[in-house]
Residue, then its C-alpha position, 0 to 999 in steps of 0.5 A: m508534510n502531507p499524509v503520503d509523505q508522513y506514511i512513507y517516512n514513518q516506515v522502517e527499513p527496508y520498507q521505507s526505501i522500497m516505497l520511496y523507489v516505487r513512488s519515484v518509478q510511478l511518478k516518473a513513468l506516469p506524470n498524471v498519476v495521483e497519490k492518495y492515502r485513505y484507510r491507512v493505505l497508500y495507493y496510486v490512481y491513474n485515469n480515475k482507476p487505482i493502479c497500485y496499492l502500497i501497504i505494510l501488513n503485520p506478518h502475523y495477521a497476514l498469515k492468520n488470514l491465509l490459514q483460517p477459513e473465511s467464515t471464521s477469519k476476523y480480517n479480509v485479505s485482498l491482493h491487487f495487481 
């Protein structure tokens, strides 16, 4: 099993189903898209540019990052669309 499959199948529901659906849409819509898994993040690359990131964040950490000032935050939050 490759790292992408392993990452997806290790997720709990409903995240696993959502990731499988997004994966199927990406692969059908863009035949040349490349799946990559690095730094515990699944993402898709098209024409050498990342186009979609799939990651499950712990809600506690995500909320903590949004509430703390950036200078005191231990984590960085980055949203890519």
